[in-house]
C-alpha positions in Angstrom: 150.3 102.5 106.7 154.0 102.1 107.6 154.3 105.8 108.2 151.0 105.9 110.2 151.9 103.3 112.8 155.7 103.7 112.6 155.5 107.1 114.1 153.6 105.9 117.2 155.2 104.3 120.2 153.4 101.1 121.1 150.8 101.4 118.3 148.9 98.3 119.6 149.0 99.3 123.3 151.8 96.9 124.4 155.6 97.2 123.9 155.6 93.5 123.1 153.3 93.9 120.1 155.4 95.6 117.4 154.1 97.3 114.3 156.0 95.5 111.6 156.4 97.1 108.2 153.8 96.1 105.6 154.7 94.8 102.1 152.3 95.3 99.2 151.4 92.1 97.5 152.9 91.8 93.9 149.5 91.6 92.2 148.4 94.9 93.9 151.7 96.8 93.5 150.6 98.6 90.3 147.0 99.2 91.1 145.8 102.8 91.1 142.7 104.9 90.9 142.0 108.0 88.9 139.2 110.6 89.4 138.3 112.2 86.1 136.7 115.1 88.0 139.9 115.8 89.9 143.1 114.2 88.4 145.2 115.3 91.4 143.4 112.8 93.6 144.9 109.3 93.7 144.4 106.3 96.0 145.5 105.9 99.6 143.9 106.7 103.0 141.3 109.4 102.5 140.2 110.8 105.8 137.1 112.8 106.5 136.6 114.7 109.7 133.2 115.1 111.3 133.3 118.7 112.7 133.1 119.3 116.4 131.0 122.4 116.1 127.8 120.5 115.4 127.4 121.8 111.9 127.1 118.3 110.4 123.4 117.3 110.2 124.1 113.7 109.0 125.3 110.6 110.8 128.4 108.8 109.7 126.3 106.0 108.2 124.2 108.5 106.2 127.3 110.3 105.0 128.8 107.0 104.0 125.8 106.0 101.9 125.8 109.4 100.2 129.5 109.2 99.4 129.3 105.7 98.0 126.5 106.9 95.7 128.6 109.9 94.7 131.7 107.7 94.2 129.8 105.4 91.8 128.3 108.3 89.9 131.8 109.9 89.5 133.0 106.7 87.8 136.6 106.8 88.9 138.8 104.4 86.9 140.8 101.6 88.5 143.9 101.0 86.5 146.1 97.9 86.5 149.2 99.9 85.6 149.8 103.7 85.6 150.9 103.7 82.0 147.8 101.9 80.9 145.1 104.2 82.3 143.0 104.0 79.2 142.6 100.3 79.7 141.2 100.7 83.2 137.6 100.2 84.1 135.1 102.3 86.1 134.6 101.5 89.8 131.5 99.3 90.2 129.5 98.5 93.3 131.2 95.1 93.7 134.5 96.9 94.1 133.3 98.6 97.3 133.2 97.1 100.8 132.0 98.8 104.0 133.5 97.5 107.3 131.5 98.2 110.5 131.9 97.3 114.2 128.6 95.4 114.6 125.9 93.6 112.8 123.5 96.2 114.0 125.5 98.9 112.1 125.6 96.6 109.0 121.8 96.2 109.0 121.3 100.0 109.4 123.6 100.8 106.5 121.9 98.2 104.4 118.6 100.0 104.8 120.2 103.4 103.9 121.8 102.0 100.8 118.5 100.6 99.7 116.9 104.0 100.0 119.5 105.6 97.7 119.1 102.9 95.2 122.5 101.1 95.8 122.6 97.3 95.5 124.3 95.7 98.5 124.7 92.4 100.2 125.7 91.4 103.7 128.6 89.0 103.8 127.8 86.3 106.3 126.4 86.8 109.8 122.9 87.7 108.7 119.8 85.5 108.7 117.0 85.8 106.1 114.6 86.0 109.0 116.1 89.4 109.9 115.1 90.8 106.5 112.2 93.0 105.6 110.9 90.2 103.4 110.4 88.0 106.5 108.0 90.6 107.9 106.1 90.6 104.5 105.7 86.8 104.7 104.5 86.8 108.3 101.9 89.5 107.5 100.8 87.7 104.4 100.4 84.3 106.1 98.4 86.0 108.9 96.2 87.7 106.3 95.5 84.3 104.7 94.9 82.4 107.9 92.8 85.1 109.6 90.7 85.9 106.5 87.9 87.1 106.2 89.1 89.6 108.7 89.4 92.9 106.9 92.2 94.2 109.2 94.5 91.3 108.5 93.8 91.2 104.7 94.5 95.0 104.5 97.8 94.4 106.3 98.8 91.7 103.7 97.8 93.9 100.8 100.2 96.6 102.1 103.3 94.3 101.9 105.7 94.3 98.9 104.1 91.1 97.6 100.8 93.0 96.8 102.2 96.6 96.7 99.0 98.4 97.7 99.5 101.9 99.2 97.0 103.8 101.3 95.3 105.5 98.4 94.8 102.3 96.3 93.7 100.4 99.3 91.1 103.0 100.2 89.8 103.0 96.7 89.6 99.2 96.7 87.5 99.2 99.9 85.1 101.8 98.6 84.1 99.6 95.7 82.6 96.3 96.8 82.7 94.9 93.3 86.5 95.1 93.5 86.9 94.3 97.2 84.7 91.1 97.2 86.9 89.2 94.7 90.0 90.0 96.7 88.5 88.8 99.9 87.2 85.7 98.1 90.7 84.8 97.0 92.1 85.1 100.5 89.3 82.9 101.8 89.9 80.4 99.1 93.6 80.4 100.0 92.7 79.9 103.6 90.5 76.9 102.7 93.3 75.4 100.7 95.8 75.8 103.5 93.5 74.4 106.1 93.1 71.3 103.9 96.9 70.9 103.8 97.5 72.4 100.4 99.6 75.5 101.3 101.7 75.3 98.0 98.5 75.6 95.9 97.2 78.5 98.1 100.4 80.5 97.7 100.6 79.7 94.0 97.1 80.9 93.4 97.7 84.2 95.2 101.1 84.6 93.5 99.4 84.1 90.1 96.4 86.4 90.6 98.3 89.2 92.3 101.5 89.0 90.2 103.9 88.8 93.1 107.0 88.5 91.0 106.1 91.5 88.9 105.5 93.5 92.1 109.0 92.6 93.4 110.7 93.4 90.2 109.1 96.9 90.3 110.3 97.5 93.8 113.6 98.8 94.9 116.5 96.3 95.0 114.5 93.7 93.0 117.1 90.9 92.9 117.8 91.1 96.6 114.1 91.1 97.5 113.3 88.4 95.0 116.2 86.2 96.4 115.0 86.7 100.0 111.3 86.0 99.1 112.2 82.8 97.3 114.5 81.8 100.1 111.8 82.3 102.7 109.2 80.5 100.6 111.5 77.5 100.3 111.9 77.4 104.1 108.1 77.7 104.6 107.3 75.0 102.2 110.1 72.7 103.6 108.7 73.1 107.1 105.2 72.5 105.9 106.2 69.4 104.0 108.3 67.9 106.8 106.2 68.7 109.8 102.6 69.0 108.4 101.8 71.8 110.9 98.5 73.5 111.4 98.4 77.1 110.1 98.7 78.4 113.6 101.7 76.2 114.3 103.5 77.3 111.1 102.9 81.0 111.8 104.1 80.5 115.3 107.3 78.7 114.1 108.0 81.6 111.6 107.4 84.2 114.2 109.8 82.4 116.6 112.5 82.3 113.9 112.1 86.0 113.4 112.5 86.7 117.1 115.5 84.4 117.5 117.3 84.2 114.1 120.4 82.0 113.8 122.9 83.5 111.3 125.2 80.5 111.8 122.6 78.2 110.3 123.3 77.2 106.8 119.5 77.2 106.2 119.0 80.8 107.3 122.1 82.6 106.1 121.3 85.1 103.4 121.7 83.7 99.9 123.6 86.0 97.6 122.1 87.5 94.6 124.3 88.6 91.7 127.5 89.6 93.4 129.0 91.5 90.4 126.7 94.5 91.1 126.5 94.6 94.9 128.4 96.5 97.6 129.7 94.2 100.3 128.8 94.9 103.9 130.5 93.1 106.7 131.8 93.5 110.2 135.4 94.2 110.8 136.0 90.9 112.6 134.9 89.0 109.4 137.3 91.0 107.2 140.4 89.1 108.1 142.0 87.5 105.0 139.8 89.5 102.6 140.7 92.3 100.2 138.6 94.9 98.3 139.6 97.6 95.8 137.8 100.3 97.8 137.0 100.2 101.6 134.8 102.5 103.6 135.1 102.7 107.4 132.4 105.1 108.6 132.6 104.1 112.4 136.0 103.5 114.1 136.1 100.5 116.4 137.2 102.2 119.6 135.0 105.3 119.7 132.7 103.8 122.4 135.5 102.7 124.7 134.3 101.4 128.1 137.7 101.2 129.7 136.6 101.0 133.4 133.3 99.3 133.0 134.3 95.7 133.2 131.8 93.1 133.8 132.5 89.6 135.1 133.4 87.2 133.9 136.4 88.4 131.8 139.9 87.2 130.9 143.1 89.2 131.4 146.9 88.6 131.4 149.4 89.8 133.9 152.8 91.3 133.1 154.3 87.8 132.8 151.7 86.8 130.2 149.8 84.4 132.5 146.1 84.0 131.8 143.6 84.8 134.5 139.8 84.6 134.6 137.8 87.1 136.8 134.6 85.4 137.9 133.6 86.9 141.3 133.7 90.5 142.5 136.8 89.8 144.6 138.6 88.8 141.4 138.1 92.3 139.9 141.2 94.0 141.2 142.6 97.3 139.9 145.4 95.3 138.2 142.8 93.0 136.5 140.7 96.0 135.4 143.7 97.9 134.0 145.0 94.8 132.1 141.6 94.0 130.7 141.1 97.6 129.5 144.5 97.7 127.8 143.8 94.3 126.1 140.5 95.6 124.9 142.1 98.7 123.4 144.8 96.5 121.9 142.2 94.3 120.3 140.4 97.3 118.8 143.7 98.7 117.6 144.5 95.4 115.8 141.0 95.4 114.4 141.6 99.0 113.1 144.8 97.9 111.5 143.2 94.9 109.8 140.3 97.1 108.5 142.5 99.7 106.9 144.8 97.2 105.3 141.8 95.4 103.6 141.8 98.2 100.9 143.8 97.5 97.7 143.6 101.0 96.3 141.5 103.4 98.4 140.4 103.5 102.0 137.8 106.1 103.1 137.7 106.5 106.9 135.6 109.0 109.0 137.0 110.6 112.2 134.5 111.8 114.7 135.7 115.0 116.5 132.9 114.8 119.0 134.0 111.7 120.9 135.7 111.7 124.3 137.5 108.3 123.8 139.8 108.2 120.8 140.1 105.4 118.3 143.5 103.8 117.6 143.5 105.6 114.2 143.0 109.0 115.8 145.9 108.3 118.2 148.2 107.1 115.4 147.6 110.3 113.5 148.7 112.2 116.6 151.8 109.9 117.0 150.4 108.6 120.2 150.1 105.0 121.6 146.8 103.3 120.9 145.7 103.6 124.6 146.8 107.2 125.1 144.6 109.6 127.0 144.1 113.3 126.1 146.8 115.5 127.5 145.9 118.5 129.5 149.2 120.2 128.3 147.8 120.3 124.7 145.2 123.0 124.7 144.2 122.5 121.0 140.8 120.9 120.4 140.7 117.4 118.9 139.8 118.6 115.4 142.8 120.9 115.3 145.2 118.2 116.5 143.9 115.7 113.9 144.2 118.2 111.1 147.8 119.1 112.1 148.6 115.4 112.3 147.0 114.6 108.9 148.9 117.5 107.3 152.2 116.1 108.5 151.3 112.6 107.2 150.3 114.0 103.8 153.8 115.5 103.5 155.7 112.4 104.6 153.5 110.0 102.6 153.5 112.2 99.5 149.7 112.5 99.6 148.9 108.8 100.3 147.3 109.9 103.6 145.3 113.1 103.3 142.1 114.8 104.4 139.6 115.0 101.6 136.2 116.6 102.1 134.8 115.5 98.7 135.9 113.8 95.5 133.8 116.2 93.5 130.3 116.1 92.0 129.3 114.1 88.9 128.3 116.2 85.9 125.7 113.7 84.8 123.9 111.2 87.0 124.9 107.7 86.1 122.6 104.8 87.0 123.7 101.5 88.6 120.8 99.3 87.9 118.2 100.9 85.7 115.6 98.2 86.6 116.2 98.6 90.3 116.7 102.2 91.5 116.0 104.5 88.6 113.0 105.0 86.3 113.1 103.2 83.0 114.1 105.3 79.9 111.3 107.7 79.1 109.6 107.1 82.4 109.1 110.5 84.1 107.4 109.2 87.2 109.4 110.1 90.3 110.9 107.0 92.0 109.4 107.6 95.4 105.8 108.5 94.4 103.2 105.8 95.0 102.9 103.4 92.1 99.6 102.6 90.5 97.8 99.7 92.3 98.1 96.3 90.8 95.2 95.2 88.7 92.4 93.7 90.7 91.6 90.2 89.6 88.2 90.2 87.9 85.7 87.4 88.5 83.7 87.6 85.4 84.2 84.0 84.6 82.6 83.0 87.9 79.2 83.9 89.5 78.4 83.9 93.2 74.8 84.2 94.3 75.2 87.8 95.4 77.0 88.6 92.1 74.1 87.0 90.2 71.7 89.3 92.1 73.7 92.4 91.6 71.5 95.2 90.4 68.4 93.7 91.8 66.6 96.1 94.1 67.1 95.3 97.8 68.8 92.1 97.0 71.8 92.6 99.3 72.3 90.2 102.1 72.5 91.8 105.6 75.6 89.6 106.2 77.5 91.6 103.6 76.0 95.0 104.2 78.0 98.0 105.4 77.1 99.1 109.0 75.6 102.4 108.0 73.4 101.1 105.3 69.9 102.3 106.1 68.2 99.2 104.7 69.3 97.1 107.7 66.6 99.0 109.6 63.2 97.5 109.6 60.4 99.5 108.1 59.0 100.5 111.5 62.3 101.9 112.8 62.7 99.9 116.0 63.7 101.4 119.3 67.5 101.2 119.7 68.9 98.8 122.3 70.3 100.2 125.5 73.9 101.2 125.2 75.0 98.9 128.0 73.1 95.8 126.6 75.5 93.0 125.8 73.2 90.7 123.8 73.4 90.1 120.1 70.6 92.6 119.4 73.0 95.4 120.3 76.0 94.0 118.6 77.5 95.7 115.6 76.2 95.2 112.1 77.9 95.0 108.7 80.3 92.9 106.6 83.0 92.3 109.2 80.3 91.3 111.8 78.9 88.6 109.5 82.4 87.4 108.9 83.0 87.1 112.7 79.8 85.1 113.2 80.7 82.7 110.4 84.4 82.4 111.4 83.4 81.4 115.0 80.7 78.8 113.9 83.0 77.4 111.2 85.6 76.5 113.8 83.4 75.7 116.8 83.3 72.1 118.1 79.7 71.9 119.2 80.4 68.7 121.1 83.2 70.3 123.2 82.2 73.3 125.3 85.7 73.5 126.8 86.9 74.8 123.4 84.4 77.6 123.1 85.9 80.2 125.5 89.3 80.2 123.8 87.9 80.1 120.3 85.6 83.1 120.9 88.2 85.1 122.7 90.7 84.7 119.9 88.3 85.7 117.2 87.0 88.7 119.1 90.6 89.9 119.5 91.3 89.3 115.8 88.2 91.2 114.7 88.9 94.1 117.2 86.1 93.6 119.7 86.3 93.8 123.5 86.8 90.3 124.8 85.8 91.1 128.3 82.4 92.4 127.1 81.4 90.0 124.4 83.0 86.6 125.1 80.2 85.4 127.3 77.6 86.5 124.6 79.2 84.5 121.8 79.9 81.5 124.0 76.2 81.5 124.7 75.5 81.8 121.0 77.5 78.6 120.3 75.6 76.9 123.1 72.2 77.9 121.5 73.3 76.6 118.1 74.5 73.3 119.5 71.2 72.8 121.3 69.0 73.9 118.4 66.7 71.6 116.6 67.0 73.7 113.4 63.4 74.6 113.3 62.2 71.0 114.0 64.2 69.4 111.1 66.2 67.3 113.6 66.0 66.6 117.4 67.2 69.4 119.6 70.9 69.0 120.4 71.7 67.0 117.3 74.7 69.2 116.4 76.1 68.8 119.9 76.1 65.0 119.5 77.8 65.1 116.1 81.5 64.3 115.6 83.0 67.5 114.3 84.6 65.6 111.5 81.1 64.7 110.2 80.1 68.3 109.9 81.1 69.8 106.5 81.6 73.5 106.9 82.3 76.3 104.4 82.0 73.7 101.7 83.1 75.3 98.5 81.4 74.4 95.2 82.0 75.3 91.6 80.0 74.1 88.7 79.5 75.2 85.1 76.5 77.3 84.1 74.6 77.6 80.9 71.5 79.5 81.8 68.1 78.5 80.3 66.0 81.7 80.8 62.7 80.1 79.9 62.9 77.9 83.1 62.6 81.1 85.1 58.9 81.1 84.4 58.3 77.8 86.0 60.5 78.6 89.0 58.6 81.8 89.6 55.3 80.1 89.5 56.4 77.4 92.0 58.1 79.9 94.3 54.9 82.0 94.6 53.2 79.1 96.3 56.0 78.0 98.7 54.4 75.6 101.2 55.1 77.0 104.6 54.9 74.8 107.7 51.9 75.2 110.0 53.7 77.6 112.4 54.5 80.2 109.7 52.6 82.7 107.7 52.7 82.1 104.0 54.1 85.4 102.6 54.2 85.3 98.8 57.7 85.5 97.3 58.4 86.8 93.8 61.5 85.8 92.0 63.6 88.9 90.8 64.0 87.5 87.3 61.9 87.1 84.2 63.0 85.2 81.0 64.0 88.7 79.6 66.1 89.7 82.7 67.5 86.3 83.6 71.3 86.0 83.6 72.5 84.5 80.3 75.7 83.1 78.9 78.1 80.4 79.9 80.1 80.9 83.2 80.6 79.1 86.5 78.6 79.2 89.7 80.8 79.4 92.8 79.8 79.6 96.4 80.2 78.2 100.0 77.7 76.2 101.9 78.0 77.2 105.6 77.2 73.7 106.9 75.8 70.3 105.7 75.7 67.0 107.6 74.0 63.6 107.5 71.5 62.5 110.1 69.5 59.3 109.9 70.6 58.7 106.3 69.4 62.1 105.2 71.3 65.2 104.2 70.6 68.6 105.9 71.8 72.0 104.8 72.3 74.9 107.2 73.0 78.6 106.5 73.9 81.1 109.2 72.4 84.5 109.0 73.6 87.5 111.1 70.9 89.8 109.9 69.7 92.5 112.3 65.9 92.4 112.3 65.3 94.5 115.4 66.4 95.3 119.0 64.0 92.8 120.6 63.6 89.0 120.5 60.1 89.6 119.3 61.4 91.1 116.1 62.6 87.6 115.1 59.2 86.1 114.8 58.0 84.0 111.9 56.6 86.9 110.0 59.8 89.0 110.2 61.9 86.0 109.2 59.7 85.2 106.3 60.0 88.8 105.1 63.8 88.7 105.4 63.8 85.5 103.3 61.7 87.2 100.6 63.5 90.6 100.7 67.0 89.1 100.3 65.9 86.3 97.9 67.1 83.5 100.2 64.6 81.2 98.7 66.5 81.4 95.4 69.8 81.1 97.3 68.9 77.8 99.0 67.7 76.4 95.8 71.1 77.0 94.2 72.8 75.4 97.3 70.5 72.4 97.1 71.3 72.0 93.4 75.0 72.1 94.2 74.6 69.5 97.0 72.4 67.3 94.8 75.1 67.3 92.2 77.7 66.2 94.7 75.5 63.5 96.2 74.8 62.0 92.8 78.6 61.7 92.2 79.5 60.1 95.5 76.3 58.1 95.9 74.9 56.8 92.5 71.7 55.6 94.3 71.0 59.1 95.8 67.4 60.2 95.6 66.3 63.7 96.5 63.0 62.8 98.1 64.4 60.1 100.3 68.0 61.4 100.7 67.5 65.1 101.4 66.1 66.1 104.8 65.7 69.9 104.4 67.4 73.3 104.6 67.5 75.5 107.7 68.3 79.3 107.7 69.3 80.1 111.2 68.9 83.8 112.2 71.6 83.9 114.9 70.6 87.1 116.7 67.2 85.7 117.6 68.1 82.3 118.9 66.4 81.5 122.2 67.6 78.6 124.5 64.1 78.3 125.9 62.8 77.5 122.4 65.3 75.4 120.3 63.3 75.9 117.1 62.9 79.7 117.4 64.5 82.1 114.8 64.9 79.4 112.2 63.4 79.2 108.7 63.3 75.6 107.6 61.8 73.9 104.5 62.2 71.1 102.0 61.4 72.4 98.6 59.3 70.1 96.3 61.4 68.1 93.9 59.7 69.8 90.9 61.0 73.2 92.1 64.5 71.8 92.5 64.4 70.2 89.0 63.2 73.5 87.5 66.1 75.3 89.1 68.5 72.7 87.7 67.0 73.3 84.3 67.5 77.1 84.7 71.2 76.6 85.7 71.5 74.0 82.9 74.6 72.2 83.9 
């Protein structure tokens, strides 16, 4: 270093800043490095020239990442004393530091090192909200909060927490028996979160989807696991201290990602195991630090903007007095020239500090394609730090630099030299077998898609649709794919006009049923001013044209609010209810121990369902016999769309988005009764009533079904008519004997 700056007049741009000789610290005086692949190479300043002919097809950062990988694989030995080389130790990642001009460069190199399987850590100046793991958490929280939207759930499954790739995700969606349990868990997590229990929601997903195991299998497991736990801690801390709604928490997290604060002790990246990590930092943060090996891939003055000064700026005159240029009239040629020289001087001092951070070896890259030279490139040519290219020297920059390096190599006895490569390792060595390379005996290529994680199986639980699986035509239209032919009525109705914007022409399928339910779950029937925003947000979430469909769904909420639920309650009852008195998406779980013989009694009673006077009594046949009834011990799990109390009676409501035809007339009593029979909704509401009875007997010991239960209403949403509040609704109150027979069948 003394030879490098000593041969240059004004190495720091000003004659009053001298380049004093450097003294090696006593503890570093005997350090050396030896390359087994090339014993002639020792430590010092190793320079690599990026050719000016355009033959290099890599950027300095890419080349730096490749060379660090190569250096570690070569396993050069750091020796405490030259005579004790056998007692040296191989260079490890923690011996290496990379100094870069900006935080942006640091982040870019971090991503490249991750790709080549090198553990690295950013020393200060980085927020955990700038990490890839923050994006994973934001996507996962949106997936939970916006469930059952398939689009958001798919996004969450593609994060590192769930580790699904396109192939495994496509396979999952093609098998409803696998997809349904996944969606159910997201909806369960959402319900927990909305009830204020975010920790339990995240714990449940983490357990079922093996988050920790997925992170350990990923690249850089310790770094990723550290970041995920750090972010989880910040999320739960904010949740506990502020008690925000899900929307508010997601908004706060998104704002932190948009405006991270690396100076915050809360946000600054926590360090994983430092003994195995390359240190990445900016040059300005390197003062006072030392590292055995230092890489400087980008020189600090290559993007010199000498004459592009912007106010305000500070400069000093020839006498050392300080001036501040604020207005345009302050920007004189003298001020511009002084400011430019001071900027060059600052970069030269930064260059000096960067090179002298290395104890044994400094690897610096010189770009021969730049117009403005760095201080290092000028020092090599024995020029002042602020020297401009001379017209008298006709040699190109690469030639001038090579000539200067050759002279330095001679005068420094090889301490400064141009080295293209240290050699190639004969056998690839691994740094962290559990992070970057396959485990011993594992022949699976690192970058090939991994097998999808195991899908949680729900065999210990039964939903109503799961109980009916395998029964002919038992699928609910609410959960039917859009192209399923069974959504068409037997008479093949005339399609609606393409420009019709009523619910008869709206899409069909699983996602559509989820949209209907999501809107009605969150609608405040007593507050019409809320409906427009609610509908607009949900249409956007589910990918529908808000300008076309908002008015249609606002009108749907209005019809529901004004409905009399088929005559069970006075018209407009829901609109007069406090939203807190409406229990929506009420989850229930109770143990089952099926008694197959009870099926016979249920079947007999259901065949004679008493219809009200306005409905045709279409016989219904239960899909089970004692021989085909579900058996064994398990749990029944489901969600009641809505139940509420009115005049000291309990009412149960289920929303149905079934498409029965393209005209309002297709939702008459006969068609609805057929839908109730075809999809076994009679059996479904009996299960729901049994669950509600069980709850009522717990919270109200004096509860009596005959006097305390008002009835059940199945509302077929597409056929609602504001002119007839009781239209498109099937309502009934099953006889107590039928309910008791169902309770015996479920045998809790």
